BAVO-326148 format. One record per residue (C-alpha): x, y, z; residue in one letter. Coordinates in Angstrom, 3 decimals. Example, Ala and Ser with C-alpha at 12.3 -4.5 7.8 and 13.67 -1.06 7.14 Angstrom:
// residues 2
u 12.300 | v -4.500 | w 7.800 | vexpa A
u 13.670 | v -1.060 | w 7.140 | vexpa S
END
This chain:
// residues 224
u 6.102 | v -17.125 | w -13.136 | vexpa M
u 7.557 | v -19.995 | w -11.414 | vexpa R
u 4.121 | v -20.737 | w -9.970 | vexpa R
u 2.547 | v -20.686 | w -13.387 | vexpa R
u 5.276 | v -23.006 | w -14.668 | vexpa V
u 4.804 | v -25.625 | w -12.219 | vexpa S
u 0.779 | v -25.591 | w -13.039 | vexpa N
u 1.423 | v -25.590 | w -16.717 | vexpa F
u 4.185 | v -28.507 | w -16.964 | vexpa H
u 3.332 | v -30.639 | w -13.801 | vexpa Y
u -0.261 | v -29.860 | w -12.795 | vexpa G
u 0.438 | v -28.649 | w -9.382 | vexpa I
u -2.423 | v -26.789 | w -7.685 | vexpa G
u -2.310 | v -23.155 | w -6.918 | vexpa P
u -2.165 | v -23.563 | w -3.029 | vexpa W
u 0.701 | v -26.098 | w -3.352 | vexpa A
u 2.575 | v -24.277 | w -5.921 | vexpa G
u 2.297 | v -20.955 | w -3.885 | vexpa I
u 4.910 | v -22.204 | w -1.545 | vexpa W
u 7.212 | v -22.896 | w -4.517 | vexpa L
u 6.523 | v -19.366 | w -5.946 | vexpa A
u 7.420 | v -17.925 | w -2.489 | vexpa I
u 10.585 | v -19.741 | w -2.214 | vexpa A
u 11.963 | v -18.850 | w -5.586 | vexpa V
u 10.927 | v -15.050 | w -5.173 | vexpa C
u 12.512 | v -14.916 | w -1.844 | vexpa V
u 15.706 | v -16.395 | w -3.111 | vexpa A
u 15.640 | v -13.925 | w -6.007 | vexpa A
u 14.809 | v -10.923 | w -3.723 | vexpa G
u 17.508 | v -12.182 | w -1.264 | vexpa A
u 20.323 | v -12.194 | w -4.105 | vexpa V
u 19.371 | v -8.615 | w -5.170 | vexpa I
u 19.134 | v -7.288 | w -1.726 | vexpa G
u 22.529 | v -9.014 | w -0.770 | vexpa F
u 24.187 | v -7.418 | w -3.902 | vexpa L
u 22.704 | v -4.148 | w -3.336 | vexpa A
u 23.179 | v -3.741 | w 0.423 | vexpa F
u 26.601 | v -4.971 | w 0.490 | vexpa R
u 27.810 | v -2.419 | w -2.071 | vexpa F
u 25.816 | v 0.264 | w -0.169 | vexpa G
u 23.174 | v 0.810 | w -2.900 | vexpa I
u 20.046 | v 2.471 | w -1.379 | vexpa S
u 17.175 | v 4.908 | w -2.179 | vexpa G
u 16.691 | v 5.758 | w -5.753 | vexpa V
u 19.671 | v 3.737 | w -6.872 | vexpa Y
u 18.205 | v 0.538 | w -5.406 | vexpa F
u 14.842 | v 1.145 | w -7.236 | vexpa A
u 16.926 | v 1.650 | w -10.305 | vexpa L
u 18.773 | v -1.769 | w -9.630 | vexpa L
u 15.411 | v -3.793 | w -9.159 | vexpa T
u 14.231 | v -2.144 | w -12.624 | vexpa I
u 17.263 | v -3.496 | w -14.101 | vexpa A
u 17.000 | v -7.016 | w -12.729 | vexpa F
u 13.438 | v -7.069 | w -14.030 | vexpa A
u 14.621 | v -6.073 | w -17.504 | vexpa E
u 17.396 | v -8.789 | w -17.529 | vexpa F
u 14.687 | v -11.228 | w -16.361 | vexpa T
u 12.392 | v -10.319 | w -19.170 | vexpa R
u 15.137 | v -10.683 | w -21.764 | vexpa I
u 16.175 | v -14.186 | w -20.133 | vexpa G
u 12.647 | v -15.462 | w -20.256 | vexpa F
u 12.255 | v -14.363 | w -23.797 | vexpa D
u 15.049 | v -16.883 | w -24.734 | vexpa H
u 13.900 | v -19.893 | w -22.485 | vexpa I
u 11.314 | v -21.841 | w -24.719 | vexpa Q
u 10.470 | v -24.246 | w -21.662 | vexpa W
u 8.964 | v -21.058 | w -20.097 | vexpa L
u 7.024 | v -20.179 | w -23.354 | vexpa G
u 9.494 | v -17.743 | w -24.801 | vexpa G
u 8.337 | v -14.420 | w -25.695 | vexpa P
u 4.790 | v -16.076 | w -26.116 | vexpa G
u 4.488 | v -16.752 | w -22.457 | vexpa G
u 2.350 | v -19.462 | w -20.839 | vexpa L
u -1.445 | v -19.808 | w -20.661 | vexpa F
u -3.780 | v -21.385 | w -18.378 | vexpa I
u -6.761 | v -23.407 | w -19.899 | vexpa K
u -9.628 | v -20.921 | w -19.602 | vexpa V
u -12.661 | v -22.400 | w -17.949 | vexpa E
u -15.858 | v -20.455 | w -17.312 | vexpa Q
u -17.425 | v -21.556 | w -14.218 | vexpa R
u -20.378 | v -20.207 | w -12.464 | vexpa E
u -19.501 | v -22.017 | w -9.302 | vexpa A
u -16.645 | v -20.926 | w -7.102 | vexpa W
u -13.778 | v -23.415 | w -7.016 | vexpa D
u -11.391 | v -22.071 | w -4.703 | vexpa L
u -9.365 | v -25.053 | w -4.472 | vexpa L
u -8.358 | v -24.681 | w -8.318 | vexpa D
u -8.726 | v -20.855 | w -8.545 | vexpa L
u -11.479 | v -21.191 | w -11.077 | vexpa R
u -14.598 | v -19.196 | w -11.105 | vexpa G
u -16.346 | v -16.034 | w -12.007 | vexpa T
u -14.755 | v -12.611 | w -11.613 | vexpa P
u -16.762 | v -11.919 | w -8.468 | vexpa R
u -14.945 | v -14.744 | w -6.763 | vexpa M
u -11.500 | v -13.297 | w -7.775 | vexpa F
u -12.578 | v -9.884 | w -6.528 | vexpa Y
u -13.325 | v -11.223 | w -3.081 | vexpa Y
u -10.153 | v -13.399 | w -3.118 | vexpa V
u -8.235 | v -10.144 | w -3.818 | vexpa M
u -10.122 | v -8.179 | w -1.419 | vexpa L
u -9.149 | v -10.763 | w 1.372 | vexpa V
u -5.477 | v -10.873 | w 0.199 | vexpa L
u -5.334 | v -7.058 | w 0.217 | vexpa T
u -6.811 | v -6.907 | w 3.795 | vexpa A
u -4.383 | v -9.496 | w 4.774 | vexpa G
u -1.347 | v -7.634 | w 3.426 | vexpa A
u -2.570 | v -4.519 | w 5.078 | vexpa F
u -3.112 | v -6.157 | w 8.401 | vexpa A
u 0.356 | v -7.816 | w 8.144 | vexpa L
u 2.050 | v -4.445 | w 7.314 | vexpa C
u 0.080 | v -2.717 | w 10.183 | vexpa A
u 1.427 | v -5.442 | w 12.456 | vexpa W
u 5.045 | v -5.154 | w 11.046 | vexpa L
u 5.065 | v -1.290 | w 11.564 | vexpa L
u 4.229 | v -1.589 | w 15.194 | vexpa R
u 6.780 | v -4.486 | w 15.723 | vexpa S
u 10.524 | v -4.113 | w 16.714 | vexpa R
u 11.265 | v -4.696 | w 13.124 | vexpa A
u 9.189 | v -1.802 | w 12.091 | vexpa G
u 10.718 | v 0.595 | w 14.439 | vexpa Y
u 14.182 | v -0.542 | w 13.190 | vexpa Y
u 13.020 | v -0.131 | w 9.596 | vexpa W
u 11.883 | v 3.524 | w 10.441 | vexpa Q
u 15.060 | v 4.335 | w 12.207 | vexpa A
u 17.001 | v 3.143 | w 9.144 | vexpa I
u 14.912 | v 5.067 | w 6.974 | vexpa R
u 15.318 | v 8.272 | w 8.703 | vexpa E
u 19.049 | v 8.097 | w 9.387 | vexpa N
u 20.980 | v 4.657 | w 8.626 | vexpa E
u 24.215 | v 5.959 | w 10.076 | vexpa E
u 22.672 | v 6.817 | w 13.248 | vexpa A
u 20.852 | v 3.638 | w 13.418 | vexpa A
u 23.973 | v 1.588 | w 13.034 | vexpa Q
u 25.606 | v 3.836 | w 15.910 | vexpa A
u 22.851 | v 2.651 | w 18.024 | vexpa L
u 23.706 | v -1.144 | w 17.394 | vexpa G
u 21.005 | v -1.835 | w 14.837 | vexpa I
u 22.213 | v -4.368 | w 12.155 | vexpa N
u 21.002 | v -2.458 | w 9.226 | vexpa T
u 21.951 | v -4.989 | w 6.662 | vexpa F
u 19.945 | v -7.873 | w 8.455 | vexpa R
u 16.992 | v -5.643 | w 8.820 | vexpa W
u 16.929 | v -4.401 | w 5.074 | vexpa K
u 17.273 | v -8.015 | w 3.944 | vexpa M
u 14.350 | v -9.084 | w 6.025 | vexpa L
u 12.235 | v -6.194 | w 4.395 | vexpa A
u 13.328 | v -7.417 | w 0.840 | vexpa V
u 12.441 | v -10.998 | w 1.722 | vexpa V
u 9.047 | v -10.268 | w 3.083 | vexpa I
u 8.301 | v -8.068 | w -0.013 | vexpa S
u 9.337 | v -10.714 | w -2.352 | vexpa A
u 7.124 | v -13.203 | w -0.524 | vexpa A
u 4.098 | v -10.930 | w -0.858 | vexpa M
u 4.893 | v -10.413 | w -4.403 | vexpa T
u 4.827 | v -13.962 | w -5.078 | vexpa A
u 1.482 | v -14.423 | w -3.617 | vexpa V
u 0.055 | v -11.670 | w -5.565 | vexpa S
u 1.656 | v -13.114 | w -8.813 | vexpa G
u -0.079 | v -16.314 | w -8.244 | vexpa V
u -3.509 | v -14.910 | w -8.312 | vexpa F
u -2.566 | v -12.524 | w -11.072 | vexpa F
u -1.714 | v -15.435 | w -13.277 | vexpa A
u -5.021 | v -17.397 | w -12.518 | vexpa F
u -7.079 | v -14.214 | w -12.928 | vexpa Y
u -5.729 | v -13.286 | w -16.525 | vexpa Y
u -4.965 | v -16.923 | w -17.463 | vexpa N
u -1.676 | v -16.028 | w -19.096 | vexpa N
u 1.894 | v -14.759 | w -18.262 | vexpa L
u 3.982 | v -12.964 | w -20.898 | vexpa F
u 7.612 | v -11.766 | w -19.985 | vexpa P
u 6.771 | v -8.384 | w -21.704 | vexpa E
u 3.622 | v -7.995 | w -19.581 | vexpa Q
u 5.054 | v -9.065 | w -16.261 | vexpa I
u 8.669 | v -7.594 | w -16.240 | vexpa F
u 8.328 | v -4.563 | w -18.723 | vexpa H
u 9.809 | v -1.328 | w -17.312 | vexpa I
u 6.531 | v 0.368 | w -17.109 | vexpa S
u 5.219 | v -2.098 | w -14.625 | vexpa R
u 8.325 | v -1.624 | w -12.371 | vexpa S
u 7.868 | v 2.101 | w -12.644 | vexpa I
u 4.112 | v 1.835 | w -11.848 | vexpa E
u 4.751 | v -0.142 | w -8.637 | vexpa I
u 7.485 | v 2.454 | w -7.595 | vexpa I
u 5.204 | v 5.429 | w -8.187 | vexpa L
u 2.286 | v 4.032 | w -6.258 | vexpa G
u 3.798 | v 4.598 | w -2.664 | vexpa P
u 5.695 | v 7.730 | w -3.733 | vexpa I
u 2.367 | v 9.404 | w -4.909 | vexpa I
u 0.352 | v 8.156 | w -1.804 | vexpa G
u 3.066 | v 8.695 | w 0.752 | vexpa G
u 6.256 | v 6.701 | w 1.526 | vexpa L
u 6.323 | v 5.028 | w 4.867 | vexpa G
u 2.461 | v 5.099 | w 5.570 | vexpa T
u 0.012 | v 2.216 | w 5.413 | vexpa L
u -2.680 | v 3.808 | w 3.038 | vexpa F
u -0.018 | v 5.424 | w 1.030 | vexpa G
u 0.364 | v 2.464 | w -1.639 | vexpa P
u -3.361 | v 2.157 | w -1.755 | vexpa I
u -3.962 | v 5.569 | w -2.458 | vexpa L
u -1.265 | v 6.012 | w -4.988 | vexpa G
u -2.595 | v 2.868 | w -6.788 | vexpa A
u -6.042 | v 4.317 | w -6.955 | vexpa A
u -4.840 | v 7.550 | w -8.289 | vexpa V
u -2.564 | v 6.048 | w -10.890 | vexpa L
u -5.580 | v 3.787 | w -12.001 | vexpa T
u -8.103 | v 6.588 | w -12.161 | vexpa I
u -5.708 | v 8.727 | w -14.145 | vexpa L
u -4.841 | v 5.740 | w -16.708 | vexpa A
u -8.409 | v 5.047 | w -17.268 | vexpa D
u -9.457 | v 8.697 | w -17.349 | vexpa G
u -6.823 | v 9.662 | w -19.840 | vexpa I
u -7.780 | v 6.668 | w -22.107 | vexpa T
u -11.305 | v 7.753 | w -22.002 | vexpa E
u -10.518 | v 11.380 | w -22.963 | vexpa L
u -8.373 | v 10.256 | w -25.819 | vexpa M
u -11.029 | v 8.054 | w -27.094 | vexpa A
u -13.581 | v 10.768 | w -26.909 | vexpa L
u -11.219 | v 13.063 | w -28.671 | vexpa A
u -10.527 | v 10.649 | w -31.466 | vexpa G
u -6.932 | v 10.492 | w -30.705 | vexpa L
u -5.044 | v 7.126 | w -31.259 | vexpa E
u -4.129 | v 5.411 | w -27.868 | vexpa I
u -0.449 | v 4.324 | w -27.787 | vexpa P
u -0.154 | v 0.457 | w -27.162 | vexpa A
END
């Protein structure tokens, strides 16, 4: 959302504004992580906390007219046959390949992190946080690092989401259903695995599209 605002109000290009988006998301993630971990919130309670913050953010953006209020913000739609990677304008095929590269990059980064010292620390904390602390691992520090990295990756994906759909609505971005969908992906595919989130996202997408098609064929009204 922050990246989209910079483009809407100041005309900042996507590749320059992406760093601003990362900074804002990292700061927000750090605040949530600090509050949660200082009070010992983890597991399903941490997931619920992030959903609550998303809902607070949605309500806040609904009342900020500079951000478009409930109507959100729009990017001028430009149908271009040529690929303009500098301004992220082009055909759906261009966005497909850009997102494919981003996905591959995110996968490679996660694979590297999993095999790094941070990855071993995260696995130890996941299995038994008290035992990890007894071994001298600063669990607060490494959990904060995980939240910050996750927030930065989310910021990057958010930029391309905005330019692909040409709009951002608070109800669309911060709705509780989207938070649950993001959480369900890794749970269905397998927590703590590289392919788990990808598999979970694929299953959810296929199920959603399949149920929609079946309801349409049956003549049932599809809820909005």
